[in-house]
BALO-511697 format. One line per field, with one value per residue (C-alpha): y, x negated, z negated; residue number from 1; residue in three letters. Coordinates in Angstrom, 3 decimals, always signed. Layout:
BEGIN
Y: c(Y  ...);
X: c(X  ...);
Z: c(Z  ...);
num: c(NUM  ...);
residuo: c(ALA  ...);
END
This chain:
BEGIN
Y: c(+21.757  +20.055  +21.921  +20.604  +16.932  +16.654  +13.849  +14.459  +14.236  +17.132  +19.182  +18.561  +17.951  +19.716  +17.376  +14.347  +16.134  +17.352  +13.853  +12.099  +9.153  +11.394  +13.474  +10.315  +8.865  +12.191  +11.917  +8.460  +9.936  +12.647  +9.957  +7.991  +4.934  +5.516  +7.052  +8.456  +5.991  +8.722  +10.255  +7.000  +6.809  +3.157  +1.036  -2.341  -4.408  -7.564  -9.714  -8.853  -8.863  -5.131  -4.669  -1.065  -1.157  -2.598  -2.340  -3.881  -6.552  -6.274  -9.695  -11.642  -13.590  -12.101  -15.107  -17.505  -16.289  -14.566  -11.080  -11.500  -9.745  -12.563  -11.010  -8.324  -9.798  -13.235  -12.790  -12.818  -9.188  -6.847  -3.469  -1.292  +2.366  +2.405  +2.371  +0.702  -2.144  -2.764  -2.733  -5.086  -7.545  -7.404  -8.022  -10.953  -12.676  -12.657  -16.317  -16.305  -14.100  -12.923  -11.264  -7.829  -5.952  -3.722  -1.056  +0.719  +3.545  +2.521  +5.209  +5.398  +7.292  +7.776  +10.688  +9.499  +6.000  +5.112  +2.392  +1.271  +0.969  -1.167  -1.183  +2.515  +1.769  +0.248  +3.387  +5.840  +7.559  +7.366  +10.613  +9.631  +6.210  +7.877  +9.992  +6.871  +4.899  +7.825  +8.191  +4.468  +4.571  +7.137  +4.936  +1.851  +0.854  -1.160  -4.901  -6.002  -3.089  -4.342  -7.994  -8.299  -11.347  -13.882  -13.532  -16.582  -14.796  -11.680  -12.733  -13.792  -11.293  -10.299  -10.206  -7.169  -7.132  -7.583  -11.175  -11.981  -10.391  -11.666  -9.600  -8.870  -7.245  -10.027  -13.321  -16.211  -19.308  -21.371  -19.016  -19.770  -22.865  -21.264  -18.128  -20.256  -22.066  -18.819  -16.953  -19.858  -18.982  -21.594  -21.785  -20.407  -17.305  -16.711  -16.993  -14.543  -11.860  -12.360  -12.306  -9.057  -7.486  -8.815  -7.233  -3.892  -4.071  -5.026  -2.111  +0.194  -1.319  -0.527  -4.116  -3.182  -5.163  -8.404  -7.939  -7.089  -10.180  -12.373  -10.759  -11.485  -15.124  -15.418  -16.580  -16.227  -16.364  -14.676  -15.441  -12.885  -13.044  -12.729  -12.317  -15.248  -17.685  -17.417  -17.353  -17.415  -18.000  -15.099  -15.414  -12.426  -11.483  -10.913  -9.584  -6.878  -6.082  -5.730  -3.419  -1.339  -1.070  +0.045  +2.536  +4.215  +4.100  +1.658  -0.156  -2.022  -2.069  -2.160  -5.513  -5.847  -8.974  -11.082  -11.291  -14.517  -12.994  -9.911  -11.633  -8.787  -7.383  -4.938  -2.845  -4.670  -3.291  -5.670  -4.177  -5.876  -3.391  -3.584  -1.764  +1.355  +1.096  +1.176  +2.526  +6.255  +5.571  +3.514  +6.036  +8.842  +6.765  +6.276  +10.007  +10.826  +8.372  +9.871  +13.382  +12.476  +10.566  +12.968  +16.360  +17.496  +15.871  +17.627  +21.016  +20.613  +19.345  +22.163  +24.776  +23.161  +22.869  +26.651  +27.012  +24.270  +25.365  +21.884  +21.715  +17.986  +18.361  +21.244  +19.067  +16.197  +18.627  +20.204  +17.257  +14.889  +12.469  +12.249  +8.753  +6.498  +6.600  +10.411  +10.376  +8.151  +10.376  +13.414  +11.771  +10.974  +14.707  +14.990  +15.402  +12.219  +10.111  +10.094  +6.343  +5.035  +3.808  +1.906  -0.265  -3.785  -3.891  -7.108  -9.364  -12.755  -11.392  -9.125  -5.999  -2.682  -0.266  +1.865  -1.076  -2.075  +1.501  +2.140  -1.047  +0.158  +3.592  +1.996  -0.247  +2.850  +4.666  +1.735  +1.098  +4.072  +7.390  +8.133  +7.020  +9.469  +13.288  +15.032  +16.913  +13.632  +12.461  +14.293  +12.784  +9.282  +9.379  +10.721  +7.947  +5.317  +6.832  +6.800  +3.693  +1.605  +4.359  +3.114  -0.550  -0.680  +0.911  -1.665  -4.458  -3.045  -2.847  -6.396  -5.084  -5.890  -6.928  -3.288  -1.823  +0.166  +2.327  +3.071  +3.823  +6.363  +8.027  +8.242  +9.328  +12.192  +13.210  +12.947  +15.148  +17.630  +17.931  +18.624  +21.200  +19.254  +21.091  +19.553  +18.629  +16.853  +15.070  +13.886  +12.536  +10.617  +9.221  +8.060  +6.356  +4.468  +3.623  +2.643  +3.121  +0.322  -1.952  -1.328  -1.743  -4.888  -6.478  -5.492  -6.913  -10.153  -10.852  -8.514  -9.154  -6.664  -5.665  -4.903  -2.961  -0.827  -0.141  +0.894  +3.166  +4.800  +5.403  +6.882  +9.153  +10.437  +10.969  +12.850  +14.887  +15.961  +16.663  +18.663  +20.254  +19.346  +17.664  +15.494  +14.127  +13.117  +9.409  +9.759  +11.406  +8.502  +6.117  +8.210  +8.055  +4.338  +3.949  +5.747  +3.310  +0.316  +1.635  +2.113  -1.424  -2.966  -1.328  -2.396  -6.007  -6.336  -5.446  -8.959  -10.751  -12.052  -9.202  -6.618  -6.012  -4.590  -2.618  -3.748  -1.739  -3.007  -1.181  -4.416  -5.242  -8.629  -10.156  -10.612  -13.968  -13.966  -15.100  -18.355  -20.457  -17.890  -16.958  -13.292  -14.218  -16.165  -12.934  -11.654  -12.574  -14.483  -12.078  -12.695  -9.335  -7.389  -7.081  -9.295  -6.456  -5.632  -6.890  -6.872  -8.327  -11.191  -10.565  -6.798);
X: c(-6.312  -8.170  -5.985  -2.801  -3.792  -4.937  -3.559  -1.246  -4.077  -5.838  -2.677  -1.017  -3.935  -2.220  +0.799  -1.291  -3.814  -1.026  +0.411  +0.047  -1.786  -4.372  -4.932  -5.441  -7.921  -9.733  -10.123  -11.684  -14.077  -15.117  -15.734  -17.881  -15.588  -14.738  -16.792  -15.642  -16.849  -17.928  -20.138  -22.013  -24.165  -23.164  -25.171  -24.415  -27.498  -27.411  -29.359  -27.584  -27.862  -28.243  -24.783  -24.257  -20.696  -20.120  -17.026  -15.519  -12.927  -10.344  -8.837  -11.819  -11.528  -12.831  -14.711  -17.494  -20.476  -21.356  -21.294  -18.001  -19.387  -19.251  -15.960  -17.780  -18.253  -18.761  -22.514  -24.705  -24.767  -25.000  -23.518  -25.890  -26.180  -29.777  -30.843  -34.109  -32.322  -29.974  -32.881  -34.994  -32.115  -31.513  -35.189  -35.329  -32.373  -33.761  -34.149  -34.575  -36.133  -32.751  -31.818  -32.852  -32.421  -29.344  -28.348  -25.016  -23.590  -20.184  -17.545  -13.802  -11.384  -9.444  -11.153  -9.580  -11.077  -12.925  -15.201  -14.716  -17.722  -16.439  -19.850  -19.474  -16.446  -18.597  -20.755  -17.879  -17.725  -14.570  -13.125  -13.738  -12.211  -8.965  -9.028  -9.859  -6.905  -4.518  -5.574  -5.137  -1.605  -0.716  -2.012  +0.094  +3.089  +6.140  +5.376  +7.884  +6.971  +3.411  +4.385  +7.869  +10.028  +10.776  +13.795  +15.413  +15.454  +17.328  +20.571  +19.012  +19.423  +15.970  +15.678  +14.201  +10.433  +10.566  +11.714  +8.293  +6.039  +4.707  +3.400  +0.224  +2.329  +1.241  +2.622  +0.293  +0.276  +1.617  +4.640  +5.921  +8.028  +9.804  +10.546  +11.912  +14.195  +15.369  +16.043  +17.224  +14.667  +12.536  +8.942  +7.413  +9.606  +8.716  +5.025  +5.469  +7.233  +5.206  +1.858  +2.777  +3.708  +0.452  -1.615  +0.115  -0.485  -4.161  -4.796  -3.243  -5.521  -8.553  -9.566  -10.719  -13.960  -12.244  -9.533  -12.025  -14.052  -10.929  -9.967  -13.398  -13.200  -9.531  -8.634  -5.038  -5.850  -8.187  -9.041  -8.411  -9.438  -6.781  -7.261  -5.095  -5.202  -8.690  -9.027  -5.749  -5.144  -3.288  -1.785  -2.501  -0.979  -3.527  -0.860  +0.022  -3.668  -4.088  -1.064  -2.496  -5.801  -4.049  -1.753  -4.753  -7.044  -9.448  -11.319  -13.984  -16.158  -19.804  -21.115  -24.774  -26.108  -29.234  -30.281  -32.094  -33.071  -34.733  -35.717  -34.465  -31.314  -29.516  -26.366  -24.070  -20.669  -17.805  -15.468  -12.086  -9.804  -11.491  -8.663  -9.908  -13.620  -15.678  -18.842  -18.997  -19.468  -16.291  -14.319  -15.393  -14.446  -10.941  -10.617  -11.527  -8.935  -6.262  -7.165  -6.869  -3.622  -1.733  -3.234  -0.641  +2.271  +1.285  +1.009  +4.454  +6.003  +4.502  +5.957  +9.408  +9.451  +9.032  +12.430  +14.067  +16.667  +17.251  +16.941  +16.199  +13.469  +11.972  +11.811  +10.257  +7.703  +6.739  +6.991  +4.639  +4.590  +8.372  +9.396  +11.702  +14.235  +14.241  +14.769  +17.843  +19.226  +18.639  +20.484  +23.457  +24.022  +25.131  +28.933  +30.458  +27.425  +27.794  +28.523  +27.102  +23.850  +25.721  +27.568  +26.779  +24.137  +25.619  +22.609  +22.645  +20.389  +23.319  +21.179  +22.967  +22.023  +20.239  +18.212  +17.096  +16.306  +14.322  +12.339  +11.514  +10.462  +8.368  +6.558  +5.765  +4.445  +2.256  +0.783  +0.988  +1.741  -1.959  -3.024  -1.003  -1.109  +0.960  +2.847  +4.383  +5.640  +9.026  +9.854  +8.728  +10.652  +13.800  +13.587  +13.140  +15.979  +18.463  +17.388  +20.283  +22.577  +25.611  +25.104  +27.539  +30.295  +29.711  +29.933  +33.153  +34.752  +33.646  +31.508  +28.004  +26.851  +27.202  +25.570  +23.052  +25.875  +27.067  +23.485  +23.012  +26.383  +26.000  +22.350  +23.341  +26.145  +23.856  +21.175  +23.769  +25.269  +21.765  +20.867  +18.018  +16.982  +18.067  +14.580  +13.615  +16.986  +16.669  +13.158  +14.362  +17.374  +15.012  +12.833  +15.586  +17.476  +15.720  +12.286  +12.733  +14.120  +11.216  +8.518  +10.196  +10.193  +6.573  +5.527  +7.424  +6.655  +3.811  +4.182  +3.433  +7.071  +7.630  +4.341  +5.277  +8.772  +7.389  +4.719  +7.176  +9.643  +6.927  +5.662  +9.133  +10.149  +7.006  +7.076  +10.630  +9.824  +6.654  +7.766  +4.433  +4.022  +2.130  +1.734  -1.806  -2.474  -3.602  -0.303  +1.569  -0.536  +0.181  +3.933  +3.697  +1.910  +4.814  +7.277  +5.185  +5.045  +8.830  +9.484  +6.869  +8.313  +11.859  +10.945  +8.512  +11.333  +12.699  +9.391  +7.789  +5.280  +7.855  +9.685  +13.143  +14.220  +17.668  +20.252  +18.778  +15.541  +13.530  +11.597  +11.930  +9.880  +11.950  +12.889  +11.362  +14.678  +16.585  +13.576  +10.819  +11.616  +10.778  +7.355  +6.647  +6.441  +3.518  -0.126  -0.892  -2.452  -4.030  -5.530  -5.785  -2.069  -0.597  +1.719  +0.428  +2.172  +0.823  +2.753  +1.187  -0.119  -0.454);
Z: c(+15.847  +12.974  +10.461  +12.074  +12.140  +8.533  +6.378  +3.440  +0.887  +2.615  +3.070  -0.295  -2.634  -5.533  -5.352  -6.200  -8.424  -10.704  -11.115  -14.453  -12.920  -11.231  -14.352  -16.400  -13.915  -13.830  -17.613  -17.159  -14.594  -17.065  -19.703  -17.240  -17.375  -13.709  -10.906  -7.574  -4.953  -2.536  -5.254  -5.821  -2.685  -2.385  +0.060  +1.598  +2.383  +4.475  +6.875  +10.102  +13.847  +14.315  +15.764  +16.774  +15.451  +12.017  +9.871  +6.788  +7.479  +4.709  +5.398  +4.064  +0.837  -2.393  -3.677  -2.961  -4.974  -8.204  -6.655  -4.849  -1.778  +0.731  +1.800  +3.809  +7.282  +5.728  +5.299  +2.181  +1.133  -1.794  -2.686  -4.671  -5.660  -4.458  -0.818  -1.834  -3.646  -0.715  +1.730  -0.389  -0.613  +3.141  +3.942  +1.520  +3.184  +6.728  +7.639  +11.426  +14.079  +15.370  +12.071  +10.936  +7.680  +7.778  +5.265  +5.614  +3.522  +2.146  +1.717  +1.208  +3.409  +0.176  -1.630  -4.891  -4.695  -7.900  -9.197  -12.808  -15.085  -18.005  -19.688  -20.567  -22.773  -25.514  -25.697  -26.317  -29.687  -31.810  -30.460  -26.830  -27.457  -28.508  -25.339  -23.299  -24.678  -24.235  -20.588  -19.902  -21.307  -18.636  -15.829  -16.530  -14.429  -15.422  -15.670  -13.012  -10.767  -10.704  -10.443  -8.886  -9.510  -6.811  -4.537  -6.170  -9.553  -8.387  -10.127  -13.453  -16.325  -17.571  -21.403  -23.148  -23.467  -27.261  -26.650  -25.189  -27.817  -31.142  -34.047  -32.065  -29.308  -26.940  -25.708  -26.504  -24.357  -27.257  -27.511  -24.014  -24.778  -27.723  -25.674  -22.850  -25.288  -26.905  -23.631  -21.482  -18.805  -17.113  -18.314  -15.102  -15.280  -18.940  -18.006  -15.129  -17.164  -20.337  -18.546  -16.766  -20.109  -21.605  -18.849  -19.256  -23.023  -22.647  -20.285  -22.854  -25.502  -23.362  -22.559  -19.049  -19.030  -20.042  -17.394  -14.643  -15.471  -15.310  -12.005  -10.527  -11.604  -10.595  -14.118  -15.302  -19.036  -21.469  -25.094  -27.816  -31.457  -34.136  -37.873  -38.919  -36.061  -34.622  -30.852  -28.900  -25.209  -23.611  -20.098  -17.868  -14.531  -11.763  -9.401  -11.915  -12.297  -8.517  -8.368  -11.212  -9.371  -6.178  -7.944  -9.547  -6.476  -8.170  -5.401  -7.384  -10.462  -11.488  -12.601  -13.666  -11.956  -12.238  -8.595  -7.786  -4.444  -5.956  -9.228  -11.372  -12.921  -10.667  -10.594  -8.200  -7.214  -6.625  -4.024  -4.040  -2.247  +1.127  +2.918  +1.159  +2.023  +5.182  +6.727  +7.356  +11.085  +11.314  +9.243  +11.582  +14.630  +13.234  +12.533  +16.125  +17.460  +15.200  +16.330  +20.016  +19.704  +17.479  +18.335  +20.897  +19.044  +15.801  +17.518  +19.092  +15.856  +13.801  +16.172  +16.165  +12.372  +12.145  +13.845  +11.785  +9.231  +7.816  +4.042  +4.075  +6.713  +4.750  +1.629  +3.598  +5.048  +1.729  -0.690  +1.117  -1.819  -2.185  -3.291  -1.243  -4.087  -3.981  -0.203  -0.546  -3.315  -1.093  +1.813  -0.416  -0.920  +2.720  +2.998  +4.372  +3.457  -0.335  -0.524  +2.757  +1.197  -1.526  +1.007  +2.252  +4.975  +6.353  +5.738  +4.075  +1.309  +0.300  +0.152  +0.218  +2.973  +0.374  -0.973  +2.519  +3.546  +0.362  +1.023  +4.550  +3.274  +0.519  +2.999  +5.077  +1.995  +0.974  +4.419  +6.756  +5.019  +4.555  +8.033  +10.147  +10.139  +7.472  +10.201  +11.380  +7.972  +8.091  +11.494  +10.524  +7.258  +8.911  +11.521  +8.799  +6.758  +9.652  +11.585  +10.161  +8.934  +10.896  +10.076  +7.154  +9.248  +11.987  +9.403  +7.931  +11.369  +12.262  +15.121  +13.893  +17.376  +18.448  +15.353  +17.411  +18.796  +15.254  +14.158  +16.942  +16.379  +12.599  +12.801  +15.115  +12.765  +9.722  +11.313  +12.623  +9.132  +7.800  +10.457  +12.066  +15.260  +18.557  +19.855  +16.636  +16.438  +20.048  +19.364  +16.297  +18.192  +20.934  +18.328  +16.480  +19.675  +22.888  +21.368  +18.827  +21.554  +23.920  +21.290  +19.931  +23.403  +23.872  +20.485  +20.983  +24.639  +25.613  +29.339  +32.082  +32.460  +28.744  +28.572  +31.570  +30.223  +26.831  +28.304  +30.710  +27.872  +25.631  +28.406  +29.318  +25.668  +24.649  +27.852  +27.061  +23.402  +24.019  +27.282  +28.855  +32.246  +32.794  +29.287  +28.325  +27.843  +24.234  +23.191  +24.761  +22.651  +19.568  +20.098  +20.821  +17.453  +15.769  +17.335  +16.267  +12.699  +12.692  +13.948  +11.653  +8.531  +9.446  +10.249  +7.335  +4.941  +5.557  +4.953  +1.778  +2.083  +0.951  -2.293  -2.913  -5.964  -7.081  -9.039  -12.343  -11.482  -11.111  -7.962  -6.254  -3.459  -0.325  +1.128  +4.599  +6.074  +5.680  +6.706  +6.665  +10.268  +9.723  +8.332  +11.508  +13.517  +11.465  +11.100  +7.874  +5.408  +2.033  +1.215  -1.996  -2.753  -0.032  +0.977  +4.433  +7.567  +11.118  +14.039  +15.956  +19.470  +19.101);
num: c(1  2  3  4  5  6  7  8  9  10  11  12  13  14  15  16  17  18  19  20  21  22  23  24  25  26  27  28  29  30  31  32  33  34  35  36  37  38  39  40  41  42  43  44  45  46  47  48  49  50  51  52  53  54  55  56  57  58  59  60  61  62  63  64  65  66  67  68  69  70  71  72  73  74  75  76  77  78  79  80  81  82  83  84  85  86  87  88  89  90  91  92  93  94  95  96  97  98  99  100  101  102  103  104  105  106  107  108  109  110  111  112  113  114  115  116  117  118  119  120  121  122  123  124  125  126  127  128  129  130  131  132  133  134  135  136  137  138  139  140  141  142  143  144  145  146  147  148  149  150  151  152  153  154  155  156  157  158  159  160  161  162  163  164  165  166  167  168  169  170  171  172  173  174  175  176  177  178  179  180  181  182  183  184  185  186  187  188  189  190  191  192  193  194  195  196  197  198  199  200  201  202  203  204  205  206  207  208  209  210  211  212  213  214  215  216  217  218  219  220  221  222  223  224  225  226  227  228  229  230  231  232  233  234  235  236  237  238  239  240  241  242  243  244  245  246  247  248  249  250  251  252  253  254  255  256  257  258  259  260  261  262  263  264  265  266  267  268  269  270  271  272  273  274  275  276  277  278  279  280  281  282  283  284  285  286  287  288  289  290  291  292  293  294  295  296  297  298  299  300  301  302  303  304  305  306  307  308  309  310  311  312  313  314  315  316  317  318  319  320  321  322  323  324  325  326  327  328  329  330  331  332  333  334  335  336  337  338  339  340  341  342  343  344  345  346  347  348  349  350  351  352  353  354  355  356  357  358  359  360  361  362  363  364  365  366  367  368  369  370  371  372  373  374  375  376  377  378  379  380  381  382  383  384  385  386  387  388  389  390  391  392  393  394  395  396  397  398  399  400  401  402  403  404  405  406  407  408  409  410  411  412  413  414  415  416  417  418  419  420  421  422  423  424  425  426  427  428  429  430  431  432  433  434  435  436  437  438  439  440  441  442  443  444  445  446  447  448  449  450  451  452  453  454  455  456  457  458  459  460  461  462  463  464  465  466  467  468  469  470  471  472  473  474  475  476  477  478  479  480  481  482  483  484  485  486  487  488  489  490  491  492  493  494  495  496  497  498  499  500  501  502  503  504  505  506  507  508  509  510  511  512  513  514  515  516  517  518  519  520  521  522  523  524  525  526  527  528  529  530  531  532  533  534  535  536  537  538);
residuo: c(MET  SER  GLU  ILE  ILE  LYS  GLY  ARG  ARG  GLU  VAL  ALA  ALA  MET  GLN  ILE  GLU  GLN  SER  GLU  HIS  TYR  GLN  ALA  MET  ASN  THR  LEU  VAL  LYS  LEU  GLY  VAL  ALA  LYS  LYS  LEU  ASN  ASP  LEU  GLU  LEU  TYR  HIS  GLY  ARG  ALA  GLY  SER  GLY  ASP  SER  VAL  TRP  LYS  VAL  ASP  SER  ALA  PHE  ASP  ASN  SER  GLY  ASN  ASN  THR  GLY  ASN  ARG  ASN  ILE  ASN  LYS  ARG  PRO  ALA  ILE  ASN  ALA  SER  SER  PHE  GLU  THR  ALA  GLU  ALA  PHE  ALA  LYS  SER  ARG  ILE  ASN  ASN  GLN  ASN  ASN  ILE  ALA  GLU  VAL  HIS  ARG  ILE  ILE  SER  THR  ASP  PRO  ASP  ALA  VAL  ILE  LEU  ASP  PRO  GLY  VAL  CYS  ALA  THR  LEU  ASN  SER  SER  ASP  LYS  ILE  THR  TYR  ARG  ALA  ALA  LEU  MET  LYS  THR  ILE  ILE  LEU  PRO  LEU  GLU  GLY  SER  PRO  LEU  SER  PHE  ARG  ASP  ARG  THR  ILE  PRO  VAL  PRO  LYS  ARG  LYS  ASN  PHE  LEU  ASN  LYS  TYR  ALA  LEU  MET  PHE  GLU  ASN  ASN  ILE  ASP  SER  ILE  ALA  GLU  LYS  THR  GLY  LEU  ARG  ARG  ALA  LEU  VAL  THR  HIS  ILE  GLY  SER  ALA  ILE  ASN  THR  GLU  GLN  LEU  ILE  GLY  LEU  GLY  GLU  ILE  GLY  VAL  LEU  CYS  ASN  ALA  PHE  ARG  LYS  ASN  GLU  ALA  THR  ILE  THR  VAL  SER  THR  THR  GLU  ASP  GLY  GLY  GLN  THR  VAL  PRO  ILE  ASN  LEU  GLU  TYR  LEU  ALA  SER  TRP  PHE  ARG  LYS  ASN  HIS  ILE  VAL  GLY  TYR  ARG  ILE  PRO  THR  ASP  SER  ALA  THR  LEU  ARG  LYS  ARG  ILE  ASP  ASN  TYR  LEU  LEU  PHE  ASP  LEU  GLU  LYS  VAL  ASN  THR  ASP  THR  GLU  ALA  GLU  ARG  LYS  ARG  GLN  ILE  ARG  ASN  LYS  ARG  PHE  GLY  SER  ILE  CYS  ILE  GLY  THR  THR  GLU  LYS  MET  LYS  LYS  ASP  HIS  SER  LYS  ILE  MET  GLU  ILE  LEU  ALA  THR  ASN  LEU  TYR  ILE  SER  PRO  LYS  GLU  ILE  ILE  GLU  LEU  ALA  GLU  GLN  THR  PRO  GLY  PHE  GLU  ASN  VAL  PHE  LYS  GLU  ASP  ALA  GLY  ASN  TRP  GLU  LYS  PHE  THR  LEU  GLY  GLU  HIS  THR  GLU  THR  VAL  LEU  GLN  PHE  PHE  ASP  ASP  ASN  TYR  ALA  ASP  SER  ILE  PRO  ALA  ALA  MET  LEU  PRO  ILE  MET  ARG  MET  ALA  LEU  LEU  THR  HIS  ASP  ILE  GLY  LYS  SER  ARG  ALA  VAL  LYS  LEU  GLY  ASP  LYS  LYS  ASN  GLN  GLU  HIS  TYR  ASN  ILE  ALA  ASP  ALA  ARG  ARG  PHE  MET  ARG  MET  ASN  GLY  VAL  ASN  LYS  ASP  THR  ALA  ASN  LEU  ILE  ILE  ALA  MET  ILE  GLY  GLN  GLY  LYS  ASP  TYR  VAL  PHE  ASN  TYR  ILE  MET  TYR  LYS  ASN  GLN  SER  SER  ALA  GLU  GLN  LEU  ASN  ARG  PHE  CYS  GLU  ASN  THR  ILE  GLN  SER  TYR  LEU  GLY  ILE  SER  PRO  THR  ASP  ARG  GLU  SER  VAL  LYS  GLY  PHE  ARG  ASN  MET  LEU  LYS  ILE  LEU  GLN  THR  CYS  ASP  SER  ALA  ALA  TYR  THR  THR  MET  SER  THR  THR  ARG  LYS  ALA  ASN  GLY  ILE  ARG  TYR  TRP  ASN  SER  GLY  GLY  HIS  LYS  GLY  ASN  PHE  ASN  ALA  SER  PHE  GLU  PRO  TYR  HIS  GLY  PHE  THR  GLY  ARG  ARG  ALA  ARG  PHE  LYS  ARG  THR);
END
């Protein structure tokens, strides 16, 4: 069973290892500029209470002291590559009889997670520096992909990047007013775009240490030396930097620190992407839960996929890292659906159906695609792709209040045209129809009646899909998780925690509704990228 419930990284390692970003980061690892976190033997030392269960809480703030590690369970702590250093720190911070010294091994469930070591850059020889710069150039992302524009700016034409750069290929702070006057953009927008371009440029120039230091201090400017003008203030974009870190699986960096507690200089590791790190005990606990909840569903799905003659499902099953844009383009090849995703979705934001659907798929990729078994990805992506597929037709016919009926009818037709097998199609219809309704009522009201309805629906649906009676409780929980993910991704697409790529290729943060009413359904979150949504009361 363990083979069947593996994640996509385990199943399709070659797909990510052959990517340009991975190859570039691998080059940085070979140069010593980056190190795989799980190869570091990283230890977290703290004065604790001896709790039997301890885990990293990724919602904590990344600030508060010179090491930046107060974010881990809000206690004075240190992350070191030596067990002895972590233990010595923990013992030194015990200040009452109820505390004990705790040392926990820190790992990442992401095998590609790396720690930067900016200090190595200065030791590279001239040949390695060329290799280093070339690798960094392959890791960068587009400026407004890494730092999307606000929803209010979605109709403003964005000037070409050359309008923001001076002869040093950067935008200095004292250039901003003249650029604003030349382009007609407000100053804040010029700063946003120019600082994102600056950050991209500085990464390409190899200024990793300077950028990491600014990120740690939460500083939006750095000073660079120029031949003619002396030191110049350069705006940088911390949001772009965070996106670059996340895209390249960078979860922290080494920062030598003078420890007042230990009275010596130590190698401290600042961990800023806490969603990617945890204790090995907690990571194993999560694996066991996933195995129990999805074991039977994965076995059934794997057997049904063998009988499936659907080209689109085959692509979704083999290309586990397919992009949301590619999925939409694939769907548009279906006869009768060539223009459906280009039509108005009927929302006040004026998104097309394709823009909204791509946003939903992107949110799933960013938050859930690595947390469920690879075997379930084709079903989840097909459900996300078709969840609103009849919405535009309902809008055109002036019958938006009955859009669910159009969604079901058009989803069935879409899957029939693509040869999706009957059992899989019925499961997906159940998910995007009654399933979404039941889980929405449960999330919003969470009373005994809604919980019972949801559980009964999940049990009946999985029993029918798997052909097993009675259905085990863990499989019911697994299917319920799938429904919650589906509803979360759909609803989150209307919050300020999601971005939408418009026809001009630029990403924009979403509005959150007329008065932020969609945001109100979610827990406040201020994590690493600010792009995670969790419903309240769940």
